Every structure is written in C-alpha cells, then in structure tokens.
N, C-alpha and C positions, 0 to 999 in steps of 0.2 A: 558518829557512825554506829548504827545498830547491826550487830552480827547475830546470825542465828544458824544453827546447824542441826537442831533436833526439833521434833514435833512440839515438845513442851515450850521451847523458846519461841517458835513461830506463832503459837497460839497467843502469846503476849505481844509479839511484834505487830501483828495485823489486827489489833483491836478495832480499828476503823479501816476496813478493807478498801472502801471507796477512795480513801486519800492516796492510795498507791497507783490508781489508774492514771496512765499517761507516763509513768516512770520508764526510763530506758532500760532495756534488758540486755546484758552483756555476757559473753562467754568467759571462761576462766582466764583467757589471754587478754581480756579487755576489749575485744572486738564487739561492736554493737550488733545485736540480733534483730531487735525491733522495739516496739513500745507495748507496755502492759495494757491490755484492753479490759480484762475482767478477772476477778478472783472467784473461784468456785469453792464452796464450803461443804463440809460433811454435816451429819445430823446434829453434832454438838457445836456447830457454827465455827469449827476450826478450818482454816484454809487447807485445801487439798491440791489444787492446781491453779496455775495462772494461764490465761489466754494471751498470747503475744502476737501482735500484728507484725507482719513481715513486709519488706519492700518499701518503696518510696511512699506509697499511699496507704499501706497497711491493709491491702485488699485480701491477702492470704493470712491465715493465722495457724498457730500450733498450740497445743496444751503442754505445759511443763510442770512436773511435780514441784510443789512449793518447798518441800523439805531439802531441796538441793540448790538453795539460793541464799545470797547475803543481801541485805537491804542497806542502802546508804541514803538516809533521809536528807542529808545536806546536798548531795549531788543529784538526788532524785533518780536513783538507778538501782536495779537488782542485778547481782552478778551470780551466774550459775557456778556450781561447784563441779 
C-alpha cells in the first residue's frame, strides 16, 4: 500500500498518472464516492486534482485536490483524508 500526504510524496506516487484511472475513490470512512476519471497536472507535471465520476454510470463528476488522498495500489483505490 502506498501512502502519501504531502505534495512531495504525491509527485513520486503518480509517476504514471494514467495507471490510476478507474481506481475507486473512497471517503475517510471507507464509503465509495466514485471512480477516478482523470488526473490534472501543473506546469511541473505534478498532480493537482483528480476528476471523480459519480453515480452508477459516472455521468456526473467532481474535482478533488490530490494532496488529500491515500493511494492503495493493491486494492486499486484512493481514499480521501
């Protein structure tokens, strides 16, 4: 499990941003919010936000700051802090 809580750690965690597309996104209590649709990066190619699809078909989406999430590569999920 890869944990990240600061900008520096996240820069290393998302070296291949496209590999996290499709991961489940969960709140701190473990409830599923939706699926990761896209990572948005800044001028230095560091992740800034994730777009999360909501609902059964993912037709609605929200942007969430990346610095407030934990990534679990084994379970393919991001957990918000």
